[in-house]
C-alpha positions in Angstrom: -9.1 -19.1 16.2 -6.3 -21.4 15.7 -5.0 -18.5 13.2 -5.4 -16.4 16.1 -3.7 -18.7 19.0 -0.4 -20.6 17.1 2.2 -18.4 15.3 2.4 -19.8 11.9 5.3 -21.6 10.8 9.3 -20.8 11.8 7.6 -18.0 14.4 6.5 -21.1 16.3 10.2 -21.9 17.5 9.8 -18.4 19.6 8.2 -20.0 23.5 10.5 -22.9 23.5 13.9 -21.9 24.8 11.9 -21.0 27.8 9.3 -24.1 28.4 13.2 -26.7 27.5 14.6 -24.9 30.4 12.0 -25.0 32.4 11.6 -29.3 31.8 15.7 -29.2 31.4 17.3 -26.3 33.4 19.5 -25.1 31.3 18.7 -23.4 28.3 19.5 -25.2 25.2 21.2 -23.3 21.9 19.6 -21.1 19.6 20.3 -23.7 16.7 18.8 -26.6 19.6 16.1 -25.0 20.3 15.6 -24.8 16.4 16.2 -28.3 15.5 13.4 -29.3 18.4 10.6 -27.4 17.0 11.7 -28.6 13.7 11.1 -32.4 14.5 8.7 -31.7 17.6 4.6 -32.0 17.5 3.9 -28.9 16.9 0.7 -28.7 19.0 3.1 -29.0 21.4 5.3 -25.8 20.7 2.4 -23.7 20.1 2.6 -20.3 21.2 -0.5 -18.9 22.5 -0.3 -14.7 22.9 -3.5 -15.6 25.1 -3.7 -15.3 29.2 -4.5 -19.2 30.6 -3.2 -20.8 27.7 0.3 -22.5 29.0 1.8 -23.1 32.5 2.9 -19.9 32.6 2.2 -16.6 34.0 -0.2 -14.5 31.0 2.1 -11.9 32.0 5.8 -13.9 31.6 3.9 -15.6 29.1 3.6 -12.3 27.3 6.7 -11.2 27.8 8.6 -13.8 27.1 7.5 -14.1 23.7 7.1 -11.0 22.6 11.2 -11.1 23.4 11.6 -14.1 21.4 10.0 -12.7 18.9 11.9 -9.3 19.0 14.7 -11.6 18.8 14.0 -13.7 16.1 13.1 -10.5 13.7 16.1 -9.3 14.2 17.9 -12.3 12.9 16.3 -11.8 9.6 16.0 -8.2 9.9 18.2 -7.4 6.7 15.4 -9.9 4.6 12.8 -7.9 6.0 13.0 -4.7 4.6 9.8 -5.2 2.0 7.5 -6.3 5.3 8.7 -3.3 6.8 7.1 -1.2 4.2 4.5 -3.0 3.9 3.9 -1.9 8.4 4.6 1.0 7.9 1.8 1.6 4.7 -0.5 -0.1 7.7 1.0 2.4 10.5 0.3 5.0 7.8 -3.5 3.3 7.1 -4.3 3.2 10.0 -3.4 6.8 11.0 -6.0 7.9 8.2 -8.8 5.5 9.4 -8.7 7.0 12.7 -9.9 9.9 12.4 -13.3 8.0 10.9 -13.6 6.1 13.7 -13.0 8.9 16.7 -15.7 10.9 14.5 -17.9 7.4 15.5 -16.7 6.8 18.9 -17.8 10.6 20.1 -21.2 10.4 18.8 -22.0 7.0 20.5 -18.9 4.9 22.9 -20.2 7.6 25.9 -23.8 6.4 25.9 -22.9 3.1 24.9 -25.3 0.5 27.8 -22.6 -1.8 26.4 -19.6 -1.1 26.0 -17.6 -3.4 23.5 -14.2 -2.8 25.7 -16.3 -4.8 28.7 -18.9 -7.3 26.3 -16.5 -8.4 24.1 -13.2 -10.3 23.9 -10.2 -9.0 21.5 -6.5 -9.9 22.0 -3.3 -8.2 20.3 -3.6 -10.5 17.7 0.2 -11.9 15.6 -0.2 -9.5 12.9 -0.5 -6.7 15.3 2.5 -7.1 17.1 4.7 -8.0 13.5 3.7 -4.4 12.5 4.8 -3.2 16.2 8.3 -4.9 16.4 8.8 -4.3 12.7 8.1 -0.3 13.5 10.3 -0.5 16.8 6.6 0.7 17.9 6.4 0.4 21.9 4.1 -2.3 23.6 1.3 -2.7 25.1 2.5 -3.7 28.2 -0.1 -6.5 28.5 -2.3 -8.6 26.0 -5.4 -7.3 26.2 -7.6 -10.5 26.1 -9.8 -10.6 29.6 -12.2 -13.0 31.3 -15.6 -12.7 30.0 -17.3 -9.7 31.4 -14.1 -8.4 32.6 -13.2 -4.9 31.3 -10.3 -4.5 29.0 -6.8 -4.0 31.3 -6.6 -0.9 28.6 -10.0 0.7 29.2 -9.9 4.3 31.1 -12.2 7.1 31.7 -12.2 8.7 29.4 -12.3 5.5 26.5 -9.1 3.3 25.8 -5.8 4.0 26.8 -3.8 2.8 23.5 -2.5 5.4 20.8 -4.7 3.7 17.6 -1.5 2.5 16.3 -0.8 0.5 19.5 -4.8 -0.8 19.9 -6.2 -4.2 18.4 -6.5 -4.4 14.5 -10.0 -6.2 15.7 -11.2 -3.0 18.2 -9.3 -0.8 15.2 -11.8 -2.2 12.4 -15.6 -3.2 15.1 -18.3 -0.5 13.9 -21.0 -1.7 16.5 -24.8 -1.4 15.7 -25.4 2.4 16.7 -21.9 3.5 14.6 -23.4 1.4 11.3 -26.7 3.4 12.0 -25.3 6.9 11.9 -23.4 5.2 8.4 -26.7 4.1 6.8 -28.8 7.0 8.5 -26.3 10.2 7.6 -23.4 9.0 4.5 -20.7 10.8 7.1 -17.9 9.9 7.4 -18.3 8.0 4.1 -19.3 4.4 4.3 -17.3 3.4 1.0 -13.9 5.4 2.4 -14.3 4.0 5.7 -14.9 0.1 4.3 -12.1 0.7 2.0 -9.4 1.8 4.2 -10.2 -1.2 6.5 -10.5 -3.8 3.8 -6.5 -2.1 2.4 -5.1 -2.6 5.5 -6.4 -6.3 5.6 -4.7 -6.7 2.7 -1.8 -5.3 3.9 -1.5 -7.0 7.0 -2.2 -10.4 5.1 1.4 -9.5 2.9 3.0 -8.6 5.3 2.6 -11.8 8.0 3.3 -13.6 4.0 6.5 -11.9 3.4 8.1 -12.4 6.8 6.9 -15.9 6.8 8.5 -16.8 3.5 11.4 -14.9 4.2 12.3 -16.8 7.9 11.4 -19.9 5.5 13.4 -19.2 2.7 16.6 -18.9 5.6 15.7 -21.8 7.3 18.5 -24.0 5.5 20.8 -21.5 6.8 20.1 -21.8 10.5 22.4 -21.5 12.7 23.6 -24.4 15.1 24.1 -22.4 18.1 23.8 -19.5 19.6 27.2 -17.8 18.4 25.2 -16.6 15.3 22.4 -15.2 16.9 22.0 -11.2 18.5 22.3 -11.5 22.5 
């Protein structure tokens, strides 16, 4: 859970500015925020995408976290070419995977007595957001996670209202027991092709995240001492 809740390495920066402004009444420069982040306790500077994980309202937290992540990636954009290519490969693979998953969904979801969109707890994780930001995709209006027993905010009358590419990865790859029974019995969609697609995306997501954080880490010695170098 920690890996999905706290942003890694330098990405912990993203919430520091708003928290510091709330505490002191004035916003720090980006360089001050970064330096303070580097020298402070990691737990204090955790960035969380799950609602009720901090003292800010979930909607504001979601908006400010994404705004800060967008700014961070924009600053490092010149060295994120490989990560952007990986994000594009993930998007293409998700589009291919969606054809398999949509076929299963049409046969099972509308008859399900315990829909996973209500019974399960899911959220849009850091790697989901990295892909969306790197590709300048539109972002969901809010986090997907809800209180236990509550329906996902994106659940509509005909299923998920989000396009496949914008859905949480944990939703995209989930195969429920009824769907697994169909795969086992009918071998359609091809289980090997389905599992292969999921495995490829898992690997690409890890490589994309590793590339982004590695590039940011390598640039940290040249981080600006004031906000003037940051795009406004």
